[in-house]
C-alpha positions as CSV (number, residue, x, y, z in Angstrom):
1,M,-0.2,-0.3,0.0
2,T,1.4,3.5,-0.8
3,K,1.7,6.3,1.4
4,L,-1.3,8.0,0.0
5,A,-3.5,5.4,1.5
6,V,-5.8,5.4,4.6
7,G,-3.4,7.7,6.7
8,N,-4.8,10.8,5.8
9,S,-6.8,12.3,8.9
10,K,-9.7,13.2,7.1
11,I,-10.3,9.8,5.6
12,S,-13.6,8.1,6.3
13,R,-13.9,4.3,6.7
14,R,-15.6,4.2,3.3
15,E,-12.7,6.2,1.6
16,M,-10.2,3.7,3.6
17,L,-11.6,0.6,1.9
18,R,-11.8,2.4,-1.5
19,L,-8.1,3.3,-1.2
20,S,-7.0,-0.1,0.1
21,A,-8.8,-1.8,-2.7
22,L,-7.0,0.3,-5.2
23,T,-3.3,-0.6,-3.9
24,T,-4.1,-4.1,-2.1
25,A,-6.8,-6.5,-1.6
26,G,-8.6,-4.8,0.8
27,A,-11.4,-7.2,1.2
28,V,-9.9,-10.1,3.3
29,L,-12.6,-12.9,3.0
30,V,-14.1,-15.2,5.5
31,A,-13.4,-18.8,4.6
32,C,-16.1,-21.3,4.9
33,A,-15.9,-25.4,3.9
34,P,-16.1,-26.5,0.3
35,A,-19.2,-27.2,-1.1
36,A,-21.2,-30.1,0.7
37,A,-24.3,-31.9,-0.3
38,P,-27.5,-30.1,1.2
39,A,-28.2,-31.5,4.7
40,A,-31.4,-33.7,4.9
41,G,-34.9,-31.8,5.4
42,G,-34.1,-28.7,3.6
43,G,-32.0,-26.5,0.8
44,A,-32.0,-26.5,-3.0
45,A,-30.3,-29.7,-4.9
46,A,-26.9,-29.3,-5.7
47,P,-26.7,-27.7,-9.3
48,A,-25.8,-30.1,-12.2
49,A,-22.1,-29.6,-13.1
50,D,-22.9,-28.6,-16.8
51,T,-25.4,-26.0,-15.9
52,A,-24.8,-23.1,-18.5
53,V,-25.8,-19.8,-16.8
54,T,-24.2,-16.2,-16.4
55,L,-23.6,-15.1,-12.6
56,T,-23.2,-11.3,-12.2
57,I,-21.5,-9.9,-9.4
58,F,-21.8,-6.1,-7.8
59,D,-18.7,-5.7,-6.2
60,F,-15.9,-3.1,-5.0
61,G,-12.2,-3.3,-5.1
62,G,-9.1,-2.9,-7.2
63,D,-6.5,-4.8,-9.2
64,A,-5.6,-7.0,-6.5
65,D,-9.1,-7.8,-5.6
66,K,-9.8,-8.8,-9.1
67,K,-6.7,-11.1,-9.3
68,I,-7.7,-12.9,-6.1
69,Y,-11.4,-13.1,-6.9
70,A,-10.7,-14.1,-10.6
71,D,-8.6,-17.1,-9.2
72,A,-11.7,-18.1,-6.9
73,H,-14.0,-17.8,-10.2
74,A,-11.6,-20.3,-12.0
75,R,-11.7,-22.9,-9.1
76,F,-15.4,-22.6,-9.0
77,K,-15.6,-23.1,-12.7
78,E,-13.6,-26.2,-12.1
79,K,-16.7,-27.6,-10.7
80,H,-19.2,-25.6,-13.2
81,A,-17.4,-25.3,-16.3
82,N,-20.4,-23.9,-18.4
83,V,-21.1,-20.8,-15.6
84,T,-19.9,-17.5,-16.9
85,I,-19.1,-14.9,-14.0
86,N,-19.3,-11.1,-14.8
87,D,-17.6,-9.1,-11.8
88,N,-18.7,-5.8,-12.0
89,F,-16.2,-3.8,-9.8
90,T,-17.6,-0.2,-8.9
91,P,-15.7,2.6,-7.3
92,V,-16.9,3.5,-3.9
93,S,-17.3,7.1,-3.1
94,T,-20.1,6.9,-0.4
95,W,-21.9,3.7,0.3
96,S,-25.1,5.4,-0.1
97,E,-24.1,6.4,-3.6
98,Y,-22.7,2.7,-4.0
99,S,-26.1,1.2,-2.9
100,N,-28.1,3.4,-4.9
101,K,-26.4,2.1,-8.1
102,I,-27.4,-1.3,-7.2
103,V,-31.0,0.2,-6.7
104,T,-30.9,1.6,-10.0
105,Q,-29.5,-1.3,-11.8
106,V,-32.5,-3.5,-10.2
107,A,-35.0,-1.0,-11.3
108,G,-33.6,-1.1,-14.9
109,G,-34.0,-4.8,-14.9
110,Q,-30.1,-5.3,-14.4
111,S,-30.0,-7.0,-11.3
112,P,-26.6,-8.7,-10.2
113,D,-26.9,-12.2,-8.5
114,L,-24.2,-11.6,-5.9
115,I,-23.7,-8.3,-3.9
116,N,-20.7,-7.1,-1.8
117,I,-21.4,-4.5,0.6
118,A,-20.0,-2.9,3.8
119,I,-22.2,-2.5,6.9
120,E,-22.7,1.3,6.1
121,G,-24.9,0.5,3.2
122,A,-26.3,-3.0,4.3
123,R,-29.5,-1.7,5.8
124,L,-30.4,0.6,2.8
125,L,-30.3,-2.4,0.4
126,Q,-32.1,-4.5,2.9
127,S,-34.9,-1.6,3.2
128,K,-35.3,-1.7,-0.5
129,N,-36.2,-5.3,-0.3
130,L,-33.3,-6.3,-2.9
131,L,-32.0,-9.2,-1.0
132,I,-32.9,-12.8,-0.1
133,P,-32.6,-14.1,3.5
134,L,-30.1,-16.5,3.7
135,D,-31.2,-18.6,6.7
136,D,-33.1,-21.3,4.7
137,I,-30.0,-21.8,2.3
138,M,-27.5,-21.9,5.1
139,A,-30.0,-24.5,7.2
140,G,-30.1,-26.6,4.0
141,D,-26.0,-26.7,3.5
142,A,-24.0,-28.4,6.3
143,S,-21.1,-26.9,5.2
144,S,-22.5,-23.3,6.3
145,K,-22.0,-24.6,10.2
146,E,-18.0,-24.6,9.6
147,L,-18.5,-21.2,8.6
148,T,-20.6,-19.7,11.6
149,D,-18.6,-21.6,14.2
150,D,-15.4,-20.0,12.9
151,V,-16.8,-16.4,12.9
152,H,-17.1,-14.3,15.9
153,P,-20.9,-13.8,16.6
154,A,-20.4,-9.8,16.8
155,L,-19.4,-10.0,13.0
156,S,-22.7,-11.6,12.1
157,A,-25.1,-9.7,14.4
158,P,-25.0,-6.5,12.3
159,F,-26.2,-8.6,9.2
160,K,-29.1,-9.9,10.9
161,I,-32.0,-7.7,10.5
162,D,-35.6,-8.1,11.3
163,G,-34.6,-11.6,12.7
164,K,-33.0,-12.8,9.6
165,T,-29.7,-13.2,8.1
166,W,-28.9,-11.0,5.0
167,Y,-25.1,-11.0,4.4
168,I,-22.1,-13.6,5.1
169,P,-19.0,-11.5,6.8
170,H,-15.9,-11.8,5.0
171,S,-13.7,-8.9,6.5
172,W,-13.5,-6.3,9.0
173,N,-11.8,-3.4,10.6
174,N,-11.6,-1.9,14.0
175,M,-9.7,1.2,15.7
176,V,-6.6,0.6,17.8
177,I,-4.2,3.1,19.1
178,Y,-0.7,2.8,17.1
179,Y,2.3,3.9,19.3
180,N,6.1,4.7,18.2
181,T,8.1,1.9,20.3
182,K,11.4,4.2,19.4
183,M,10.0,7.3,20.8
184,F,8.5,5.6,23.9
185,A,11.9,4.1,24.5
186,D,14.0,7.2,23.8
187,K,11.8,8.9,26.4
188,K,11.8,5.9,28.7
189,I,8.3,5.7,28.6
190,D,6.5,2.4,29.5
191,P,4.4,0.9,26.7
192,P,0.7,1.5,27.3
193,K,-1.1,-0.9,29.4
194,A,-4.0,-2.8,28.0
195,D,-6.4,-1.1,30.5
196,W,-4.8,2.3,30.2
197,S,-7.2,5.2,31.0
198,W,-8.2,8.4,29.2
199,D,-6.0,10.2,32.2
200,D,-3.0,7.7,31.4
201,F,-3.2,8.3,27.7
202,L,-3.5,12.2,28.2
203,E,-0.4,12.1,30.7
204,T,1.6,9.9,28.1
205,A,0.8,12.2,25.4
206,K,2.0,15.3,27.4
207,K,5.3,13.6,28.0
208,L,5.7,12.8,24.2
209,T,5.0,16.2,22.9
210,S,7.9,18.6,22.4
211,G,9.2,21.7,20.2
212,D,7.4,24.1,18.5
213,G,6.3,25.6,15.2
214,D,7.1,23.0,11.9
215,K,9.3,20.9,14.1
216,K,6.8,20.3,17.0
217,V,6.4,16.7,17.8
218,F,3.1,15.8,18.7
219,G,1.8,12.9,21.5
220,F,-1.3,12.1,19.4
221,G,-2.9,12.7,16.1
222,I,-6.7,12.5,16.2
223,P,-8.2,10.1,13.6
224,Y,-10.6,12.6,12.3
225,F,-13.3,10.8,10.4
226,N,-16.5,9.4,11.8
227,F,-15.3,5.8,12.2
228,G,-12.1,6.9,14.0
229,L,-13.8,9.1,16.2
230,T,-16.5,6.5,17.5
231,P,-14.1,4.8,20.0
232,W,-14.1,8.0,22.3
233,L,-17.8,7.7,22.5
234,L,-17.8,3.9,23.4
235,T,-14.9,4.3,25.9
236,N,-17.2,6.6,27.7
237,S,-20.3,4.2,27.7
238,T,-22.3,6.1,25.2
239,Y,-22.9,5.8,21.2
240,Q,-24.3,8.1,18.4
241,L,-27.8,6.3,18.2
242,S,-30.0,4.4,20.4
243,E,-29.6,0.5,20.6
244,D,-32.1,-0.1,17.8
245,W,-30.7,2.7,15.4
246,T,-33.8,4.5,15.2
247,K,-33.0,7.6,17.7
248,S,-30.3,10.3,18.0
249,N,-28.2,10.1,21.0
250,L,-26.0,13.0,20.2
251,N,-27.3,15.2,22.9
252,D,-26.1,12.8,25.5
253,P,-24.0,14.3,28.1
254,K,-21.6,11.6,27.5
255,V,-21.3,12.1,24.2
256,I,-20.5,15.8,24.7
257,E,-18.1,15.0,27.3
258,A,-16.1,12.8,24.7
259,V,-16.2,15.4,22.3
260,Q,-14.8,18.0,24.6
261,F,-12.1,15.6,25.4
262,V,-11.1,15.2,21.7
263,H,-11.4,19.1,21.2
264,D,-9.3,19.7,24.2
265,L,-6.3,17.6,22.8
266,V,-6.1,20.3,20.4
267,H,-7.1,23.6,22.0
268,V,-6.3,23.1,25.6
269,H,-3.8,20.5,26.0
270,G,-1.9,21.2,22.7
271,V,-0.9,17.4,22.4
272,S,-2.5,17.0,18.9
273,P,-2.2,19.0,15.7
274,A,-5.2,21.0,14.4
275,V,-7.1,18.2,12.6
276,E,-7.7,19.9,9.1
277,G,-5.0,19.1,6.5
278,T,-3.0,16.8,8.9
279,D,-1.5,13.7,7.4
280,T,-1.4,11.6,10.3
281,S,0.1,8.6,8.6
282,N,3.2,10.5,7.1
283,L,3.5,12.3,10.6
284,F,3.3,9.0,12.4
285,S,5.9,7.3,10.2
286,S,8.1,10.1,9.9
287,G,8.2,10.6,14.1
288,R,6.2,13.5,14.5
289,L,3.4,11.9,16.2
290,A,4.1,9.6,18.9
291,M,0.7,7.9,18.5
292,S,-2.7,7.8,16.4
293,G,-5.4,5.7,15.6
294,W,-6.3,3.2,12.7
295,G,-7.4,-0.2,12.1
296,H,-5.3,-2.9,10.3
297,W,-5.2,-0.9,7.0
298,P,-2.1,1.2,7.4
299,I,0.2,-1.6,8.4
300,Q,1.4,-2.9,5.0
301,G,2.0,0.6,3.7
302,F,4.1,1.4,7.0
303,V,6.1,-1.8,6.3
304,A,6.6,-1.1,2.5
305,N,7.9,2.2,3.2
306,N,10.6,0.5,5.5
307,F,8.8,1.8,8.9
308,K,8.2,-0.8,11.6
309,D,9.0,1.1,15.0
310,F,5.5,0.7,16.2
311,D,2.9,-1.5,18.1
312,V,-0.7,-1.4,18.9
313,V,-2.8,-0.9,21.9
314,Y,-6.3,-1.0,23.0
315,W,-7.9,2.2,23.1
316,P,-7.6,3.9,26.3
317,R,-10.9,3.9,28.5
318,K,-12.6,6.3,30.7
319,T,-15.9,4.0,32.0
320,A,-15.8,1.0,29.3
321,A,-13.4,-0.7,27.0
322,T,-15.9,-1.4,24.3
323,S,-14.4,-1.0,20.6
324,V,-15.8,-0.3,17.3
325,F,-16.0,-2.3,14.2
326,G,-17.1,-2.3,10.5
327,V,-17.8,-5.3,8.5
328,G,-18.1,-6.3,4.9
329,G,-20.4,-9.1,3.7
330,W,-21.7,-11.1,0.7
331,G,-25.5,-11.2,-0.1
332,L,-27.7,-12.8,-2.8
333,A,-30.1,-10.6,-4.7
334,K,-33.7,-11.3,-4.6
335,E,-33.9,-11.1,-8.1
336,T,-31.4,-13.9,-8.9
337,K,-32.7,-16.8,-10.6
338,Q,-29.6,-18.9,-9.5
339,Q,-29.8,-19.1,-5.8
340,T,-28.2,-22.4,-5.4
341,L,-25.2,-21.4,-7.7
342,G,-25.0,-18.2,-6.6
343,W,-24.6,-19.6,-2.8
344,E,-21.9,-22.1,-4.2
345,L,-20.1,-19.1,-5.7
346,I,-20.4,-17.1,-2.4
347,K,-18.6,-20.3,-0.4
348,E,-15.9,-20.3,-3.2
349,L,-15.4,-16.6,-2.7
350,T,-15.1,-17.3,1.0
351,S,-13.0,-20.5,0.8
352,K,-10.1,-20.9,2.9
353,T,-7.9,-20.8,-0.2
354,T,-9.4,-17.3,-1.0
355,I,-9.4,-15.9,2.5
356,Q,-5.6,-16.7,2.9
357,A,-4.5,-15.0,-0.2
358,S,-6.7,-11.8,0.6
359,A,-5.2,-11.8,4.1
360,A,-1.8,-12.0,2.8
361,A,-2.4,-8.7,1.4
362,G,-2.8,-7.4,5.2
363,V,-5.3,-4.7,4.8
364,A,-8.7,-5.9,6.4
365,I,-9.1,-8.5,9.4
366,P,-10.4,-11.8,8.4
367,A,-13.9,-12.6,9.5
368,R,-12.9,-16.1,10.1
369,R,-11.1,-16.6,13.4
370,S,-8.8,-19.5,12.4
371,V,-7.3,-17.3,9.8
372,A,-7.1,-13.9,11.9
373,E,-5.4,-15.7,14.8
374,S,-2.9,-17.6,12.6
375,K,1.1,-17.0,13.1
376,E,1.1,-15.6,9.6
377,F,-1.5,-12.9,10.3
378,L,0.0,-12.3,14.0
379,E,3.6,-12.1,13.0
380,F,3.7,-8.2,13.0
381,P,3.2,-6.2,15.1
382,T,4.1,-7.8,18.2
383,N,0.4,-7.1,19.7
384,S,-1.5,-8.1,16.8
385,K,-3.8,-10.3,18.8
386,I,-5.8,-7.7,20.0
387,F,-7.3,-7.0,16.5
388,Y,-9.4,-10.0,16.9
389,E,-9.7,-9.9,20.6
390,S,-11.3,-6.6,20.5
391,L,-14.6,-8.3,19.3
392,N,-15.0,-9.6,23.0
393,D,-16.4,-6.1,23.9
394,T,-17.3,-4.1,20.8
395,K,-20.0,-2.2,18.7
396,P,-20.7,-1.8,15.1
397,V,-20.2,1.6,13.7
398,A,-24.0,3.1,13.7
399,S,-25.1,2.3,10.3
400,P,-28.8,2.9,9.7
401,A,-30.4,2.9,6.3
402,N,-29.7,6.9,6.0
403,F,-25.8,6.3,7.1
404,N,-24.4,8.8,4.6
405,E,-26.6,11.4,6.5
406,L,-25.3,10.5,9.7
407,E,-22.1,10.7,8.8
408,T,-22.3,13.9,7.0
409,I,-24.2,15.5,9.9
410,V,-21.5,14.4,12.5
411,M,-18.7,15.5,10.8
412,R,-20.0,18.8,9.6
413,H,-20.7,20.1,13.2
414,M,-17.5,18.2,14.4
415,G,-15.7,20.5,12.0
416,E,-17.4,23.5,13.5
417,I,-16.4,22.5,17.0
418,M,-13.0,21.8,16.2
419,S,-12.7,25.2,14.3
420,G,-13.9,26.7,17.2
421,A,-17.2,28.0,15.7
422,A,-19.4,26.0,18.2
423,T,-18.8,24.7,21.7
424,P,-18.9,20.9,22.0
425,E,-22.3,21.3,23.9
426,V,-23.8,23.7,21.2
427,G,-22.5,21.8,18.3
428,M,-23.8,18.3,19.4
429,N,-27.1,19.7,20.4
430,A,-27.3,21.2,17.0
431,A,-26.1,18.0,15.5
432,H,-28.7,15.8,17.7
433,D,-31.5,17.9,16.2
434,E,-30.5,17.4,12.7
435,L,-30.1,13.8,13.1
436,A,-33.2,13.0,14.9
437,A,-35.1,14.6,12.3
438,A,-33.5,12.4,9.6
439,L,-34.1,9.4,11.1
440,A,-37.8,10.3,11.8
441,K,-37.9,10.3,7.8
442,L,-37.0,6.7,7.9
443,K,-40.1,5.8,9.6
């Protein structure tokens, strides 16, 4: 992955996925067992080997993804030689735009058979009635149990809507703190503990901040995007929305307290640079930031640029240790006439061979535990085990059907707060009113 990838402080998780796909295989796929005969009592019969049809995929990714998926298609065609696969790779600017392209295709009579989507767009497609619930298909296929047993329940939960399963998780990302091990050693500061607090974090950031002007070294660089800011809410036992994602919670005093803490890192304590225009990735790898926050995605870029003086640690906590995650998944379009073949292709796209090829790219975290906890995946950085371990106390990034509105509202008001145009209390209350009105329209 090149330097331009996901380190930019203004980058959102959707942009991270787009950029990582352009440079490496951004979608690390979850593995499931090879095709097996349907279990007795349910499920469609296995398709004949000589079935001659075309399967169309609506997908996002770049050249590396195309190669990995093409190899998976070739393996699929070893069993189904007469099936033609059209993989429609589509750039992602926003998940709403990406999802609306699918809606438009279906309305125009050109529905795909398989759909690859991230959590941010998942509910929009489901709300448009564009998908097939997968529960009956999985119940009729004994191999699906091997998949569900090897995927953490937290990753599957967001894809279960109205009591039904709509997508199969393939890859995911979270947020952890990266710290420069050399800078800590030079300052004789012990590495952060797993259960460190906001106060511990701030004290450490102050010790690591020095100098002034263009040569100032900052203790922390704020990950200034919706996904990157969410851990501050969760570690203060709060969240952007109500538990069912139907109501805004942005006026919660705990939300305001978390935003105040982020604001003060720049404007009171001076341990973080201004958020606008700050490239945290370059500052971190050049020794100008001692700490910042990302998921798994920048590691390959750092290593490629010969920067390995870092490790990762859990987010500091105020009242909770809860982390955030986003996840991608495969679904079957409602209009497909090839449910059984489509399901067989999903299984190949999520086979162990495919996931290992994608995991080697190193951007996202495999949904399958056995691969995410493999020696190869955990080789670097030293504390890589915390990526999958974070699922033991986590929440998905809040993703209602109008996710794009939520993200836009939150970041616009955060911009006013960080620029000094509004206080955290005024800004979050205004954001709450705007988001509450947008969510009410969904009803």
